[in-house]
N, C-alpha and C positions, 0 to 999 in steps of 0.2 A: 642501579646501573653500574656504579663503580665496583660494587661487590661482584657482579657478574663478570666484568672485565678482568678483575683480579683473579677470579676463579678460572677463566679461560686462559689467562697468561700462565697460571700455575700448571694447568693441564698441558699446555704447549711446552713449557720448560721440562716437565716430567717426561713427556714423549721424546723430546730432543735429547735429554740426558740418557735415555735408555738406548739410543741409537749411536753406537760408537762410530767414529770417523777419523780420518787422517787430518791432523791439524795443519793447515797451510798458513804460513805467515801472511798477515794482511797489513804489515807495517813496512816501513822503509829501512829497517835494520838489515845488516848484512846477513846473508843466508847462513844457516847452520852448516858447517863443513861435514862432509860425508865421513863415515868411519869405516868404509869398505877396506881401505888400505890397512887400517889397524886390525880388522878381522883377519885379513890375509897374513899379516906379519905374525900375529899371535899364533894362528893355526899352523903356520910354517914352523915356528919355533917349537911347537909342541908335537909336530909330526901328524897333525890332524888335517885331512884334506878340506878345502873350502868347497862347499856344495855349489853346484851350478844348476840353476833352473830359471825358467822364464819369469817366475814370480817367486820372490823371496822377501821375508821380513827378518831383519837382523837387529840385534841389540848388542852394543859394545859398551863396556864400562871399564873405567880405570880410575883409581883413587884410593883413599884410605887415610889413616892417621899414623899408627905406629908400624903399619905395614902397608904395602901397596897391593891391592887386589886388581886383577885384570881378567875379564872374561868376555867370551864371545858366544852369543846365542843366535843360531840361524835356523829358521823354519823355511823349508823349501816345499813348494807345491808341486807335486808330481803330475805327470800327464793324465793320471786317473782322477785328479782332483784332491787326492789325499795329501795332508800336510805332515811332513816328517821333520823332526828337529834334532839338532845336536847342540850340546853346550860343553865348552871346555874353558879352563881358566887356570890361573896360577897366582901365587902370592909370594911376596918377598918382604922380609922384615927390613926395617930401615937401619941396617948395619952395613958398613962399607963392604962390598964384594960378597954379600950374603947370597947364597944360591936361591933360585926360585923353587918353590914347592908346588907341584901340580895339584889342582883341585880335581875332584872326582868328575870323570867324563860321564855325561848323561845323553842317552839317545831315547827318543820317544816318538809317538805319533799322536796327533790330535784326534780326539773322537769326532764323529761326524757332526754333532751339534756344535762343538767349538770350532770345527773347520768351517761350517756354514756361517757362524757368527763372525769369524775372521774374514771370510770372503765378503760378507756384507759390509763390514767396517772398511775394508780396502776399496770398496766401490764408492764410498762417500768421502767427500772432502768438506772440511768445515773451516771457516776463517778463524784465525787465532792472532790476536794483537799482542805480540810479545812486549811491546812498550807499555802496555797496560797491565802486565802480569805482576807488577810489584816487586821485581827483582832488583835488589839494591846492589849496584855494581861499584859503589864508592867504598865498600869495605871488602876485606878478603872473604872468601867462602868459609862456611863453618868447618871446624876441625872434623876430619873424618868423612868429608863429602865424597861420595862416589857418583860421579857424573855418568849418566847413561844416554847414549844417542841411539836413535832408531833410524834405520835406513829401510825404505820400502822400494823394491825393484819390481816393476811390472812391465811386461812386454807392451810396447806401443804407448807407454806413458812416461812422462818425465820422472826420473827418480826423485824421491822426497826424503829429506833428512830432518829430524826434529829431536828435541830433548824429551825424554820420557816424562818429564814433569809438565810438558806442554799438553794441552788438550785434556781429555778426561782420564787418561791413564789406562783405559780399557784394552787397547791394543797391546800395551806392555804386559798387562796381566794375562792376556790370552797366550802370548808367545813364551812366557817363562816355563821352564820345565816343571813337571809335576813334583810335588814335595814327597 
C-alpha cells in the first residue's frame, strides 16, 4: 500500500513539474517590486522603444562582479497570438566614469509550440513560499550575482513580479532569446 502511494505521489509530482506556471507568493513577505520602470529607463537610454501589448512577459537583470551587466528582455503577444521578443543590454566595467558598452540587440519570434507552452504557463498560477526557499539573507549575495526579475502583464489580471529563481524557471527559459 505504501509503495502504491509513493508511486502515485511520484507520478503526481512528475506531472506537476511538467506544467510550468507563474509562481505566486504564498507567504507574508513583502511583494517583489516591479522592474517595468527599469526596463523603460534602460530602453530609453539605449534608444530602444518599449513594446506595448495587452500581454507581455519581461525579464530585467542588473548585476555582476568586475563589470555591471544590465539587460531587458521583453516578449509581447500580438493580436494574432504570436509572441515577438526584443532583448537589449549594456555593460560597464567598474572603473570610475567608464562608458557603457552596448550588448548585441536581438529580435525574434517564438515558434508556435513555444508560444503555446508560454500561453499555457501564463494561464496557471502556483503557490510559492519564498520563506521556505532557503535564501540566506544574513550574508551578502555571492560575488557576481546577477538578479533577474520577471514581470507578467496580462489584460484583466493583476500584474505579477517574481525573481527568475522562484518557481521552476521554465517561464524564464521560454522567454530568453535563442542562442
